[in-house]
Backbone as CSV, one residue per row, in Angstrom:
resi,resn,N_x,N_y,N_z,CA_x,CA_y,CA_z,C_x,C_y,C_z
1,MET,0.849,-1.174,0.000,0.000,0.000,0.000,0.896,1.239,0.000
2,ARG,0.532,2.188,-0.818,1.292,3.441,-0.889,1.267,4.175,0.443
3,SER,2.376,4.808,0.757,2.459,5.555,2.017,1.425,6.675,2.066
4,GLN,1.115,7.263,0.918,0.089,8.312,0.835,-1.256,7.783,1.318
5,LEU,-1.618,6.592,0.890,-2.897,5.994,1.284,-2.869,5.576,2.752
6,LYS,-1.770,4.998,3.192,-1.649,4.611,4.599,-1.862,5.816,5.508
7,GLN,-1.206,6.925,5.196,-1.324,8.110,6.042,-2.732,8.679,6.005
8,LYS,-3.354,8.665,4.836,-4.732,9.163,4.714,-5.680,8.322,5.573
9,ILE,-5.531,7.011,5.535,-6.378,6.121,6.328,-6.195,6.401,7.821
10,ILE,-4.958,6.517,8.259,-4.680,6.803,9.667,-5.286,8.143,10.075
11,ASP,-5.084,9.170,9.249,-5.614,10.506,9.558,-7.137,10.507,9.666
12,VAL,-7.803,9.889,8.693,-9.267,9.861,8.689,-9.787,9.075,9.899
13,CYS,-9.171,7.950,10.197,-9.597,7.160,11.358,-9.428,7.965,12.644
14,GLU,-8.296,8.630,12.794,-8.067,9.442,13.990,-9.105,10.555,14.119
15,GLN,-9.436,11.214,13.008,-10.438,12.283,13.030,-11.801,11.745,13.437
16,LYS,-12.185,10.622,12.850,-13.497,10.048,13.163,-13.570,9.576,14.617
17,ILE,-12.503,8.964,15.109,-12.455,8.508,16.498,-12.547,9.707,17.440
18,ALA,-11.828,10.774,17.117,-11.847,11.978,17.959,-13.248,12.594,18.001
19,LYS,-13.964,12.552,16.880,-15.302,13.151,16.806,-16.380,12.279,17.438
20,LYS,-16.331,10.968,17.163,-17.455,10.101,17.523,-17.111,8.979,18.492
21,GLY,-15.866,8.888,18.899,-15.484,7.864,19.856,-14.953,6.597,19.211
22,GLU,-14.469,5.707,20.052,-13.800,4.500,19.573,-14.736,3.483,18.934
23,GLY,-16.026,3.660,19.080,-16.973,2.732,18.478,-17.368,3.083,17.055
24,VAL,-16.836,4.162,16.521,-17.222,4.620,15.188,-16.727,3.646,14.112
25,GLY,-17.584,3.432,13.123,-17.241,2.564,12.005,-16.897,3.363,10.764
26,VAL,-16.121,2.741,9.888,-15.761,3.356,8.607,-15.827,2.295,7.518
27,SER,-15.977,2.761,6.287,-15.810,1.905,5.111,-14.636,2.484,4.332
28,PHE,-14.153,1.763,3.336,-13.011,2.287,2.592,-13.371,3.539,1.807
29,TYR,-14.639,3.776,1.580,-15.064,5.008,0.909,-14.809,6.252,1.770
30,ALA,-14.670,6.086,3.069,-14.448,7.223,3.974,-13.141,7.952,3.678
31,PHE,-12.242,7.314,2.959,-10.938,7.894,2.694,-10.879,8.661,1.378
32,PHE,-12.032,8.826,0.736,-12.096,9.469,-0.574,-13.222,10.489,-0.631
33,ALA,-13.082,11.454,-1.535,-14.134,12.447,-1.779,-15.313,11.743,-2.451
34,ASN,-16.405,12.429,-2.552,-17.594,11.850,-3.182,-17.506,11.796,-4.693
35,LYS,-16.344,12.104,-5.228,-16.150,11.965,-6.677,-14.957,11.046,-6.903
36,ASN,-14.960,10.394,-8.006,-13.924,9.414,-8.320,-12.759,10.109,-9.017
37,ASP,-11.970,10.876,-8.233,-10.878,11.644,-8.829,-9.543,10.909,-8.831
38,ASP,-9.469,9.742,-8.201,-8.254,8.930,-8.219,-8.643,7.450,-8.197
39,PRO,-9.112,6.928,-9.344,-9.620,5.559,-9.374,-8.576,4.502,-9.005
40,GLU,-7.316,4.730,-9.333,-6.280,3.748,-8.986,-6.103,3.633,-7.474
41,LEU,-6.102,4.773,-6.795,-5.961,4.760,-5.346,-7.195,4.133,-4.687
42,LEU,-8.367,4.447,-5.212,-9.603,3.854,-4.708,-9.572,2.334,-4.857
43,MET,-9.124,1.842,-6.001,-9.057,0.400,-6.224,-8.005,-0.253,-5.329
44,GLU,-6.931,0.464,-5.064,-5.913,-0.053,-4.142,-6.508,-0.239,-2.746
45,ALA,-7.257,0.762,-2.292,-7.900,0.677,-0.984,-8.951,-0.433,-0.972
46,ALA,-9.747,-0.510,-2.022,-10.793,-1.533,-2.098,-10.194,-2.933,-2.113
47,SER,-9.127,-3.131,-2.872,-8.473,-4.445,-2.933,-7.897,-4.838,-1.576
48,TRP,-7.255,-3.878,-0.921,-6.692,-4.136,0.403,-7.807,-4.514,1.383
49,TRP,-8.896,-3.755,1.346,-10.020,-3.925,2.271,-10.768,-5.232,2.016
50,ILE,-11.135,-5.466,0.755,-12.024,-6.576,0.400,-11.262,-7.871,0.116
51,MET,-10.285,-7.798,-0.761,-9.602,-9.005,-1.207,-8.544,-9.487,-0.209
52,GLU,-7.735,-8.561,0.274,-6.627,-8.963,1.140,-7.072,-9.285,2.559
53,HIS,-7.969,-8.462,3.127,-8.352,-8.640,4.534,-9.761,-9.170,4.734
54,LYS,-10.539,-9.280,3.665,-11.908,-9.829,3.747,-12.743,-9.121,4.808
55,LEU,-12.616,-7.784,4.856,-13.330,-6.988,5.856,-14.780,-6.763,5.448
56,ASP,-15.629,-6.545,6.437,-17.020,-6.185,6.173,-17.070,-4.772,5.609
57,HIS,-18.252,-4.382,5.107,-18.386,-3.046,4.527,-18.011,-1.971,5.544
58,PHE,-18.519,-2.094,6.767,-18.157,-1.161,7.844,-17.354,-1.917,8.893
59,GLU,-16.266,-1.306,9.311,-15.418,-1.846,10.370,-15.111,-0.725,11.354
60,LYS,-14.737,-1.077,12.550,-14.359,-0.072,13.551,-13.111,0.668,13.087
61,ALA,-13.133,1.984,13.221,-11.995,2.807,12.804,-10.729,2.430,13.570
62,VAL,-10.870,2.073,14.846,-9.691,1.685,15.633,-9.051,0.419,15.060
63,LYS,-9.858,-0.500,14.570,-9.339,-1.735,13.973,-8.577,-1.427,12.685
64,ILE,-9.161,-0.590,11.840,-8.526,-0.247,10.563,-7.223,0.500,10.809
65,LYS,-7.255,1.452,11.715,-6.049,2.223,12.040,-4.948,1.286,12.516
66,GLN,-5.284,0.353,13.385,-4.299,-0.591,13.908,-3.738,-1.476,12.791
67,LEU,-4.607,-1.950,11.903,-4.145,-2.776,10.784,-3.126,-2.019,9.924
68,VAL,-3.438,-0.779,9.623,-2.564,0.020,8.763,-1.256,0.355,9.477
69,GLU,-1.346,0.684,10.739,-0.133,1.041,11.487,0.829,-0.131,11.643
70,THR,0.319,-1.344,11.638,1.187,-2.513,11.805,1.704,-3.076,10.479
71,MET,1.285,-2.489,9.373,1.767,-2.946,8.065,3.240,-2.593,7.893
72,GLU,3.953,-3.465,7.210,5.339,-3.161,6.873,5.360,-2.161,5.731
73,SER,6.340,-1.298,5.751,6.455,-0.271,4.698,7.005,-0.850,3.427
């Protein structure tokens, strides 16, 4: 996963946790604008989320943040 995407995921998860608490859920769409301005990055996130980790549509932000933080660079 690109470092740009890793950092974006961590930042968004931290923001959502700060706003709504540790029980807040996210989907991989949470890391993108409502327009498809970077389809390659979106597909990278979707592949990581769906194919690699077999995650549900919504997962706890703390879980996603932890998964990304423990990934090797």
